[in-house]
C-alpha positions in Angstrom: -8.0 -32.4 -25.4 -11.3 -31.7 -23.1 -10.6 -34.3 -20.3 -7.0 -32.2 -20.1 -8.8 -28.9 -19.4 -11.1 -30.2 -17.0 -8.2 -31.3 -15.0 -6.7 -27.8 -15.5 -9.6 -26.8 -13.8 -11.7 -25.4 -16.8 -15.1 -25.3 -15.6 -17.4 -25.9 -19.1 -14.8 -28.5 -19.8 -15.7 -30.4 -16.6 -19.4 -29.8 -17.2 -18.8 -30.9 -21.0 -16.8 -34.1 -19.8 -18.7 -35.4 -17.3 -22.4 -35.0 -19.4 -20.8 -36.5 -22.3 -18.9 -39.6 -20.6 -21.9 -39.8 -17.9 -24.3 -40.1 -21.0 -22.0 -42.7 -22.8 -22.4 -44.6 -19.7 -18.5 -45.1 -19.1 -18.1 -46.5 -15.7 -14.9 -46.2 -15.6 -14.8 -42.4 -15.4 -17.9 -42.2 -12.7 -15.2 -41.2 -10.1 -14.1 -38.5 -11.6 -17.4 -37.2 -13.2 -18.3 -37.2 -9.2 -15.7 -35.3 -8.2 -15.9 -32.6 -11.1 -19.8 -32.4 -10.7 -19.1 -32.1 -6.9 -17.1 -28.9 -7.5 -19.2 -27.4 -10.2 -22.3 -28.2 -7.9 -20.7 -25.6 -5.5 -19.6 -23.2 -7.7 -23.2 -23.1 -9.9 -26.7 -22.6 -9.8 -27.3 -24.6 -12.6 -30.0 -26.8 -12.6 -28.1 -29.1 -15.5 -25.6 -29.4 -12.8 -27.7 -30.1 -9.9 -29.5 -33.0 -12.2 -26.9 -34.3 -12.6 -25.7 -34.7 -9.5 -29.0 -36.0 -8.5 -28.8 -38.7 -10.7 -24.9 -39.7 -9.6 -26.6 -39.9 -5.9 -29.7 -41.6 -7.0 -27.9 -44.4 -8.9 -24.9 -44.8 -7.4 -23.0 -43.7 -10.0 -18.7 -42.8 -9.2 -20.2 -42.9 -5.0 -22.2 -44.9 -2.7 -26.3 -44.2 -3.3 -27.7 -41.6 -1.2 -31.4 -41.5 -1.5 -31.4 -38.1 1.0 -28.6 -36.2 -1.2 -30.3 -37.5 -4.2 -33.6 -35.8 -3.5 -32.1 -32.5 -2.1 -30.1 -32.3 -5.3 -33.2 -32.7 -7.8 -34.9 -30.2 -5.2 -32.2 -27.7 -5.8 -32.1 -28.5 -9.4 -36.2 -27.8 -9.9 -35.6 -25.0 -7.6 -32.7 -23.5 -10.1 -35.0 -24.2 -12.9 -38.4 -22.5 -11.9 -35.8 -19.7 -10.8 -34.7 -18.8 -14.2 -37.7 -19.0 -15.6 -37.4 -19.2 -19.0 -33.4 -18.8 -19.3 -32.8 -22.2 -18.3 -31.0 -25.0 -20.1 -33.4 -27.8 -19.3 -36.0 -28.9 -21.8 -39.5 -29.5 -20.2 -38.8 -33.0 -20.3 -35.4 -32.6 -17.8 -38.4 -30.7 -16.0 -40.7 -33.4 -16.1 -38.0 -36.0 -14.9 -37.4 -33.8 -12.0 -40.7 -33.8 -10.9 -41.1 -37.5 -11.0 -37.5 -38.2 -9.4 -38.6 -36.2 -6.5 -41.9 -37.4 -5.8 -40.4 -41.2 -6.2 -37.3 -40.0 -3.8 -40.3 -38.4 -0.9 -42.3 -41.2 -0.6 -38.8 -43.4 -0.1 -37.0 -41.1 2.4 -40.6 -40.1 4.0 -41.9 -43.6 4.3 
């Protein structure tokens, strides 16, 4: 039912489906997840969406690896997280993960 709702354009279903199957590491769904997360990223300033988009680029999940795009996505996620203050869905652990990924990718991209 979740997949059907997502295919019909339900934004919340797209995100929940993407999150669920990405966390399960079900690679069969990665191209679909990448497509839906791309749609969500274009529509929302949600740091969790941008974090997931960064992971997809960084770990070549559903797309080719692109360190520059991953870095940009992680930076947008961190910026949105900071801008939203305490009104974000990201945990402190996710915030720390973003900072770590940004540092590592900046070394790679600008080295």
